[in-house]
PATORVO-664042 format. One record per residue: residue number from 1; x, y, z of N, C-alpha, C in turn. Coordinates in Angstrom, 3 decimals. Atoms other than C-alpha are relative to their C-alpha. Example, Ala and Ser with C-alpha at 12.3 -4.5 7.8 and 13.67 -1.06 7.14 Angstrom:
<1 <0.890 -1.190 0.000> <12.300 -4.500 7.800> <0.900 1.200 0.000>>;
<2 <-0.820 -1.190 -0.060> <13.670 -1.060 7.140> <-0.770 1.090 0.730>>;
END
This chain:
<1 <-0.935 -0.528 -0.631> <151.085 143.475 159.166> <-0.191 1.560 -0.129>>;
<2 <-0.422 -1.587 -0.182> <151.630 147.172 160.151> <0.412 0.654 -1.371>>;
<3 <-0.727 -0.438 1.267> <152.117 149.354 157.112> <-0.258 -0.539 -1.184>>;
<4 <-0.218 0.671 1.439> <151.553 146.803 154.498> <-1.179 0.715 -0.970>>;
<5 <0.879 -0.212 0.862> <149.516 148.087 151.576> <-0.021 -0.805 -1.156>>;
<6 <0.074 0.706 0.976> <148.090 146.002 149.377> <-1.267 0.616 -0.932>>;
<7 <0.917 -0.072 1.239> <146.598 146.983 145.641> <0.168 -0.759 -0.826>>;
<8 <0.308 1.066 0.837> <144.870 145.109 143.262> <-0.868 0.888 -1.243>>;
<9 <1.086 -0.243 0.837> <143.010 145.834 140.114> <-0.315 -1.091 -1.063>>;
<10 <0.779 1.161 0.669> <140.743 143.582 138.590> <-0.894 0.683 -1.174>>;
<11 <0.807 -0.549 1.228> <139.113 144.244 135.017> <-0.883 -1.215 -0.342>>;
<12 <0.941 1.272 -0.043> <135.974 142.084 134.968> <-1.149 0.701 -0.987>>;
<13 <1.202 -0.464 0.496> <132.734 142.296 132.787> <-1.147 0.254 1.217>>;
<14 <1.227 -0.192 -0.649> <129.497 143.861 134.579> <-0.539 -1.373 0.485>>;
<15 <0.462 1.332 -0.219> <127.882 141.001 136.535> <-1.476 0.047 -0.502>>;
<16 <1.298 -0.292 0.498> <124.566 142.242 134.907> <0.024 -0.602 -1.405>>;
<17 <-0.373 -0.030 1.530> <125.960 141.742 131.423> <-0.014 1.357 -0.963>>;
<18 <0.503 -1.387 0.803> <125.119 145.421 130.435> <1.418 0.530 -0.186>>;
<19 <-1.305 -0.581 0.424> <127.738 147.698 129.190> <0.802 0.599 1.541>>;
<20 <-0.998 -0.414 -1.192> <130.683 148.904 131.696> <-0.209 1.618 0.005>>;
<21 <0.438 -1.447 0.069> <129.490 152.521 132.741> <0.746 0.617 1.468>>;
<22 <-0.689 -0.725 -1.750> <130.617 154.954 136.079> <-0.633 -0.933 0.808>>;
<23 <0.861 0.543 -1.018> <128.159 153.120 138.094> <-0.024 -1.667 -0.206>>;
<24 <0.250 1.277 0.082> <128.304 149.748 136.510> <1.411 -0.830 -0.889>>;
<25 <-1.379 0.253 0.500> <131.635 147.601 136.299> <1.102 0.585 0.470>>;
<26 <-0.567 -0.707 -0.467> <133.537 149.783 138.050> <-0.328 0.145 1.629>>;
<27 <0.440 -0.044 -1.070> <133.897 149.833 141.878> <1.360 0.119 0.692>>;
<28 <-0.869 -0.383 -1.017> <136.116 151.056 144.856> <-0.238 -0.989 1.338>>;
<29 <0.182 0.781 -1.049> <136.818 148.209 147.342> <1.187 0.516 1.016>>;
<30 <-1.166 -0.139 -1.281> <138.354 148.734 150.813> <0.021 -1.041 1.021>>;
<31 <-0.437 1.008 -1.027> <139.835 146.331 153.249> <-0.367 0.462 1.092>>;
<32 <0.348 0.169 -1.187> <138.365 145.674 156.271> <0.816 -0.821 1.009>>;
<33 <-0.708 0.921 -0.897> <139.920 144.110 159.325> <-0.737 -0.992 1.139>>;
<34 <0.914 0.961 -0.501> <136.953 142.233 160.762> <-1.672 0.456 -0.694>>;
<35 <1.138 0.156 0.705> <133.512 141.452 159.726> <-0.776 1.351 0.620>>;
<36 <0.678 -1.244 -0.573> <132.257 144.155 162.166> <0.392 1.280 -0.781>>;
<37 <-0.313 -1.244 0.560> <133.931 146.711 160.296> <-0.827 -0.022 -1.384>>;
<38 <1.255 0.309 1.295> <132.015 145.447 157.116> <-1.393 0.514 0.341>>;
<39 <1.471 -0.149 -0.572> <128.798 145.647 158.917> <-0.242 1.445 -0.104>>;
<40 <0.400 -1.393 -0.136> <129.370 148.979 160.002> <0.150 0.814 -1.114>>;
<41 <-0.063 -0.617 1.147> <130.587 150.361 156.679> <-1.357 0.135 -0.889>>;
<42 <1.163 0.068 0.827> <127.434 149.185 155.257> <-1.434 1.015 0.847>>;
<43 <1.256 -0.886 -0.984> <125.041 150.941 158.087> <0.282 1.519 -0.400>>;
<44 <-0.413 -1.111 -0.064> <126.965 153.889 158.036> <-0.061 0.609 -1.521>>;
<45 <0.140 -0.234 1.128> <126.807 154.148 154.173> <-1.550 0.318 0.070>>;
<46 <1.497 -0.256 -0.108> <122.747 153.921 154.528> <-0.555 1.087 0.690>>;
<47 <0.387 -1.088 -0.651> <122.692 156.303 157.189> <0.239 1.393 -0.889>>;
<48 <-0.607 -1.223 0.219> <124.417 158.909 155.172> <-0.560 0.066 -1.814>>;
<49 <0.788 0.004 1.458> <122.148 158.608 151.852> <0.515 -0.948 -1.207>>;
<50 <-0.108 1.238 0.998> <123.688 155.443 150.279> <-1.081 -0.739 -0.166>>;
<51 <0.856 1.138 0.076> <121.934 152.553 148.961> <0.688 -1.335 0.182>>;
<52 <-0.275 1.454 -0.032> <122.468 148.751 149.555> <0.247 -0.497 -1.297>>;
<53 <0.041 0.666 1.272> <123.808 146.930 146.395> <0.416 -1.538 0.286>>;
<54 <-0.430 1.166 -0.584> <124.504 143.920 148.894> <0.325 0.017 1.328>>;
<55 <-0.503 0.099 -1.411> <124.161 143.350 152.280> <1.237 -0.590 0.594>>;
<56 <-0.956 0.828 -0.460> <126.923 142.241 154.612> <-0.102 -1.758 -0.042>>;
<57 <0.299 1.499 -0.046> <127.678 138.484 154.076> <1.022 -0.447 -0.768>>;
<58 <-0.848 0.948 0.654> <129.901 135.565 153.073> <-0.287 0.085 -1.619>>;
<59 <-0.058 0.140 1.498> <130.600 135.456 149.164> <0.774 -1.009 -0.577>>;
<60 <-0.876 1.215 0.304> <131.903 131.942 148.619> <0.608 -0.254 -1.189>>;
<61 <-0.568 0.395 1.167> <132.341 132.134 145.239> <1.524 0.884 -0.152>>;
<62 <-1.345 -0.661 0.011> <135.633 134.418 146.047> <0.805 -0.687 1.016>>;
<63 <-0.399 0.696 -0.970> <136.485 132.200 148.788> <-0.701 -0.036 1.301>>;
<64 <0.923 0.253 -1.693> <135.315 130.475 152.503> <0.068 1.085 0.684>>;
<65 <0.181 -1.038 -1.096> <136.050 133.695 154.250> <0.152 1.244 -0.384>>;
<66 <0.083 -1.278 0.629> <135.250 136.385 151.800> <-1.374 0.497 0.499>>;
<67 <1.309 -0.603 -0.580> <132.753 138.521 153.696> <-0.100 1.616 -0.304>>;
<68 <0.307 -1.256 0.747> <131.559 141.719 152.066> <-0.950 0.868 0.140>>;
<69 <1.319 -0.730 -0.071> <128.914 144.516 151.644> <0.324 0.963 -0.957>>;
<70 <0.138 -1.027 0.924> <128.155 146.578 148.797> <-0.762 1.462 -0.299>>;
<71 <0.666 -1.190 -0.198> <126.901 150.177 148.702> <0.040 0.855 -1.172>>;
<72 <-0.243 -0.862 1.055> <126.387 152.818 146.114> <-0.002 1.612 1.009>>;
<73 <-0.106 -0.961 -1.086> <127.029 156.213 147.695> <-1.121 1.197 -1.127>>;
<74 <1.004 -0.580 0.542> <124.603 159.270 146.634> <0.117 0.361 -1.257>>;
<75 <-0.472 -0.326 0.892> <126.549 159.919 143.624> <-0.269 -0.970 -1.215>>;
<76 <0.112 1.130 0.885> <125.803 156.539 142.227> <1.399 -1.070 0.099>>;
<77 <-1.067 0.867 0.396> <129.406 155.262 142.609> <-0.036 -1.134 0.906>>;
<78 <0.529 1.330 -0.983> <129.530 151.680 144.071> <1.470 -0.049 0.677>>;
<79 <-0.846 0.105 -0.754> <131.692 150.819 147.089> <-0.040 -1.196 0.519>>;
<80 <-0.181 0.968 -1.006> <132.788 147.998 149.239> <0.815 -0.182 0.781>>;
<81 <-0.736 0.335 -1.100> <133.965 146.757 152.235> <0.207 -1.540 -0.025>>;
<82 <-0.651 1.503 0.381> <135.996 143.484 152.153> <0.478 -0.679 1.421>>;
<83 <-0.686 0.673 -1.123> <137.078 141.044 155.207> <0.353 -0.966 -0.487>>;
<84 <-0.089 1.159 0.406> <138.776 138.119 154.318> <0.748 -1.153 1.176>>;
<85 <-0.496 0.660 -1.108> <139.751 137.035 157.849> <-1.563 -0.919 0.584>>;
<86 <0.691 1.125 -0.224> <138.172 133.776 159.254> <-1.065 0.963 1.273>>;
<87 <0.919 -0.541 -0.679> <134.785 134.613 161.139> <0.276 -0.473 1.507>>;
END
C-alpha cells in the first residue's frame, strides 16, 4: 500500500552465539520492493566501502519468499535489505 509504514522489533540472540554488541546482534533491516532492489543495495554497499555479511539470496528459514542481503557499513554497523515478494 502507498503510504503504509511497517515497523518491527525483533529481540534475538546473535546467530554466532557470542554476546550481543553494537555490531553483533543488532541490525537495521530495510524493506525492498523487489529482489533487484536487494541486489542493488548489496552492490552499492560494497562499492562504498561496506563488506558483505550475506550475499543476496533466498533465506527459506524465514519463509519461502524471504529474499535478503546483509552488509556492514564502514563503521561496522550491520544492515539488511529484505524483499518478501514472490520472485
